[in-house]
PATOR-449505 format. One record per residue: z, x negated, y of N, C-alpha, C, O in turn. Coordinates in steps of 0.2 Angstrom, whole numbers, plus 2048, in hexadecimal, padded with zeros to 3 digits. Each point is the difference from the previous one (the first is absolute). Example, Ala and Ser with C-alpha at 12.3 -4.5 7.8 and 13.67 -1.06 7.14 Angstrom:
BEGIN
> nc3  nc1  nc2  cac3  cac1  cac2  cc3  cc1  cc2  oc3  oc1  oc2
> 827  7BE  7E4  800  804  806  800  7FC  806  803  7FB  7FF $
> 7F9  807  806  801  7FC  806  803  804  805  801  7FD  806 $
This chain:
BEGIN
> nc3  nc1  nc2  cac3  cac1  cac2  cc3  cc1  cc2  oc3  oc1  oc2
> 312  9F9  37D  7FF  7FD  7F9  7F8  7FE  7FF  7FC  805  7FF $
> 802  7F4  800  7FB  800  801  7FE  800  7F8  804  800  7FB $
> 7F5  800  803  7FD  801  7F9  803  7FB  7FC  801  802  7FA $
> 800  7F8  808  801  7FB  7FC  806  801  7FE  801  7FF  7FA $
> 805  804  80B  807  800  7FD  801  806  7F9  803  7FF  7FB $
> 7F8  808  807  800  803  7FC  7FE  7FF  7F9  801  802  7FA $
> 7FA  7F9  808  7FD  7FD  7F9  807  7FD  7FB  801  801  7FA $
> 803  7FA  80B  804  7FD  7FD  805  805  7FB  802  7FF  7FA $
> 801  806  80B  803  804  7FF  7FE  803  7F9  805  800  7FB $
> 7F5  801  804  7FD  804  7FA  801  7FA  7FA  803  802  7FA $
> 7FB  7F7  807  801  7FC  7FB  806  7FF  7FE  801  7FF  7FA $
> 805  802  809  807  800  800  800  806  7F9  801  7FF  7FA $
> 7FF  807  80B  801  806  7FB  7FC  7FF  7FA  801  804  7FC $
> 7F9  7F8  803  7FC  801  7F9  804  7FC  7FD  801  803  7FA $
> 801  7F6  807  804  7FA  7FD  807  804  7FD  801  800  7FA $
> 803  803  80B  805  804  7FE  801  806  7F9  805  801  7FC $
> 7F5  801  805  7FE  805  7FB  800  7FE  7F9  803  801  7FB $
> 7F8  7F9  807  7FE  7FD  7F9  807  7FE  7FD  802  803  7FB $
> 801  7FA  808  805  7FB  7FD  807  806  800  805  7FF  7FC $
> 7FB  806  806  806  805  7FF  7FC  805  7F6  803  802  7FB $
> 7F6  7FD  807  7FD  802  7FC  802  7FC  7F8  803  803  7FB $
> 7FB  7F7  806  804  7FD  7FB  807  7FF  7FD  802  801  7FA $
> 803  7FF  80C  807  802  7FE  800  807  7FB  803  800  7FB $
> 7FA  805  80A  803  806  7FB  7FD  800  7F9  804  804  7FC $
> 7F4  7F9  801  7FF  7FF  7FA  806  7FC  7FC  804  803  7FC $
> 7FD  7F6  806  804  7FC  7FD  808  804  7FF  803  801  7FB $
> 7FE  801  80B  808  805  7FE  7FF  805  7FA  803  800  7FB $
> 7F7  803  807  7FF  806  7F8  800  7FD  7FC  805  800  7FC $
> 7F6  7FB  801  7FF  7FE  7FC  807  7FD  7FD  802  7FF  7FA $
> 802  7FE  80B  806  7FD  7FC  805  806  7FF  805  7FF  7FC $
> 7FA  806  807  806  806  7FE  7FD  805  7FB  802  806  800 $
> 7F9  7F7  7FC  7FD  806  7FB  805  7FE  7FC  804  805  800 $
> 7FE  7F6  7FC  805  802  7FA  807  803  802  803  804  7FD $
> 7FF  7FA  809  806  803  801  7FD  809  802  804  804  7FD $
> 7F8  7FE  806  7FD  806  7FF  7FE  803  7FA  800  806  7FF $
> 7FD  7F8  7FC  800  802  7F8  807  801  7FD  801  804  7FC $
> 803  7F8  805  806  7FF  7FD  804  806  802  802  804  7FC $
> 801  7FC  80C  804  804  802  7FC  806  801  801  804  7FC $
> 7FA  7FF  809  7FE  805  801  7FE  804  7FA  7FE  7FE  7FA $
> 803  80A  807  7FD  803  7FB  7F7  7FF  7FE  7FC  7FE  804 $
> 803  804  7F8  7F8  800  7FC  7FB  804  807  7FB  7FD  802 $
> 808  809  7FF  7FC  804  804  7FF  7FE  808  7FD  803  804 $
> 808  7F8  7FC  7FD  7FA  807  7FD  7FB  800  7FD  7FD  804 $
> 806  800  7F6  7FE  7F9  800  7F7  7FF  7FE  7FD  7FB  802 $
> 800  809  7FA  7FA  802  7FD  7FB  800  806  7FC  7FC  801 $
> 805  80B  802  7FC  802  806  801  7F9  806  7FB  7FF  802 $
> 808  7FD  7FF  802  7FC  805  7FC  7FB  7FC  7FC  7FD  805 $
> 803  801  7F6  7FC  7FA  7FD  7F9  801  800  7FC  7FC  802 $
> 802  80C  7FC  7F9  803  7FE  7FE  7FF  807  7FA  7FE  801 $
> 80A  804  806  7FD  7FE  805  7FE  7FA  803  7FB  7FF  803 $
> 80A  7FD  7FB  7FD  7F9  802  7FB  7FD  7FE  7FC  7FC  803 $
> 805  807  7F5  7F9  7FB  7FC  7F9  802  803  7FC  7FD  802 $
> 804  80B  7FF  7FA  803  803  7FF  7FD  809  7FB  7FD  802 $
> 80A  803  801  7FD  7FD  806  800  7FA  7FF  7FC  7FE  805 $
> 806  7FE  7F8  7FF  7F9  800  7FA  7FD  7FE  7FD  7FB  802 $
> 800  80A  7F8  7F9  7FB  7FD  7FB  807  7FE  7FB  7FF  7FE $
> 808  808  804  7FB  804  7FF  7FB  803  807  802  801  806 $
> 7F9  800  7F9  7FB  801  806  802  808  801  7FC  802  804 $
> 807  803  7FB  802  807  802  804  7FF  805  7FE  803  805 $
> 807  7FA  7FB  805  800  805  7FE  7FA  806  7FD  7FB  7FF $
> 807  807  805  803  7FB  806  807  7FD  802  803  805  803 $
> 7FF  7F7  7FC  806  801  803  802  800  807  7FC  7FD  803 $
> 808  807  800  800  800  808  801  7FA  803  7FF  7FF  806 $
> 805  7FB  7F6  7FF  7F8  804  7FA  800  800  7FD  800  805 $
> 800  7FF  7F4  7F7  7FD  802  7FD  803  806  7FE  7FD  805 $
> 803  80B  7FA  7FD  804  805  802  7FC  80A  7FC  7FE  804 $
> 809  802  7FB  801  7FD  806  7FE  7F8  802  800  7FE  805 $
> 800  7FE  7F5  7FD  7F9  802  7FA  801  800  7FD  7FB  803 $
> 7FE  80A  7FA  7FA  800  801  7FE  804  807  7FA  802  802 $
> 80D  800  802  7FC  802  806  802  7FB  806  7FE  801  805 $
> 805  7FA  7F9  801  7FA  805  7FC  7FA  7FF  800  7FB  803 $
> 7FC  806  7F5  7FB  7FB  7FF  7FB  803  804  7FF  7FD  805 $
> 7FE  808  7FA  7FC  802  804  800  7FF  809  7FB  800  803 $
> 80B  800  7FE  801  7FF  807  7FF  7FA  803  7FE  800  805 $
> 803  7FB  7F7  7FF  7F7  800  7FA  7FE  7FE  7FD  7FB  803 $
> 7FF  809  7F9  7F8  800  7FF  801  7FB  7F6  7FB  7FF  7FD $
> 80A  801  801  7FF  800  7F8  7FE  806  7FD  801  805  802 $
> 7FD  7F9  7F7  7FD  806  7FD  807  802  7FD  805  7FD  800 $
> 7F7  809  7FE  808  806  7FC  7FF  7FE  7F9  7FA  800  7FE $
> 80B  800  7FF  802  7FF  7FA  801  806  7FC  802  805  803 $
> 7FC  7FC  7F4  801  805  7FE  807  801  7FE  803  805  801 $
> 801  7F5  7FB  805  803  7FD  803  7F8  801  7FD  7FA  7FF $
> 80B  807  804  804  7FA  803  801  7FA  7FA  800  7FA  801 $
> 800  809  7F9  803  7FB  7F9  7F8  7FC  800  7FF  7FA  800 $
> 7FD  80A  800  7F9  7FD  7FD  7FD  7FC  804  7FB  7FC  7FF $
> 807  806  809  7FD  7F8  806  804  7FC  7FF  7FD  7FA  7FE $
> 80B  806  801  802  7FA  800  804  7FC  7FC  803  7FB  800 $
> 7FC  80A  7FA  803  7FE  7FB  7FD  7FE  7F9  801  7FA  7FD $
> 7FA  80B  801  7FB  7FF  7FB  7F9  7FC  801  7FD  7FC  7FD $
> 802  805  809  7F9  7FD  804  800  7F8  7FF  7FC  7FD  7FD $
> 80A  801  806  802  7F8  800  801  7FD  7F9  7FD  7FB  7FE $
> 806  809  7FF  802  7FE  7FA  7F9  7FE  7FB  7FF  7FB  7FD $
> 7FE  80B  804  7F8  7FE  7FD  7FC  7FA  804  7FE  7FC  7FC $
> 802  803  808  7FC  7FB  804  804  7FA  7FE  7FC  7FB  7FE $
> 80B  804  801  803  7FB  7FE  7FD  7FD  7F8  7FD  7FB  7FF $
> 804  809  7FE  7FC  802  7F7  7FC  7FC  7FF  7FF  7FB  7FC $
> 7FC  808  809  7F9  7FD  800  7FF  7F9  803  7FB  7FC  7FE $
> 80A  803  806  7FE  7F8  803  804  7FB  7FB  7FD  7FB  7FF $
> 808  807  7FE  801  7FD  7FB  7FD  7FF  7FA  800  7FA  7FE $
> 7FC  80A  7FF  7FA  7FF  7FC  7FA  7FD  802  7FE  7FC  7FC $
> 800  805  80B  7FC  7FB  801  803  7F9  800  7FE  7FB  7FC $
> 808  804  808  802  7F9  7FF  801  7FC  7F7  7FE  7FA  7FF $
> 805  80B  7FD  800  7FE  7F9  7F8  7FF  7FE  7FF  7FA  7FE $
> 7FD  80A  803  7F9  7FE  7FE  7FD  7F9  802  7FD  7FD  7FC $
> 805  802  80A  7FF  7FA  803  802  7FA  7FD  7FC  7FB  800 $
> 809  806  7FE  805  7FA  7FE  7FE  7FF  7F8  800  7FA  7FE $
> 7FD  80B  7FE  7FF  800  7FB  7F9  7FD  800  7FE  7FE  7FB $
> 7FD  802  80A  7FA  7FC  7FF  7FF  7FB  803  7FA  7FD  7FF $
> 80D  7FF  804  7FF  7FA  802  800  7FC  7FB  7FF  7FA  801 $
């Protein structure tokens, strides 16, 4: 197997990890109301606190984020701190900044 084929496989694995990570987060968020209503408090509260800490906290790393960082390193992409911050919060903040700049330009014209 050539190095180009190995690189292609690493890219495919990286993107499949990213897509599955998005699906895990979406399914977990969708299951939160059901979990809060149906599961006992001693199950739902630790799961919810683990998710929040792994998503936006700096102390823990989600296991899937660690796998993604390993493949990011293989293909030469920079590693990420937290998945939610990298894929959801930062793009939202960039969008808000761009929309403020656009509205400021409209106001001056």
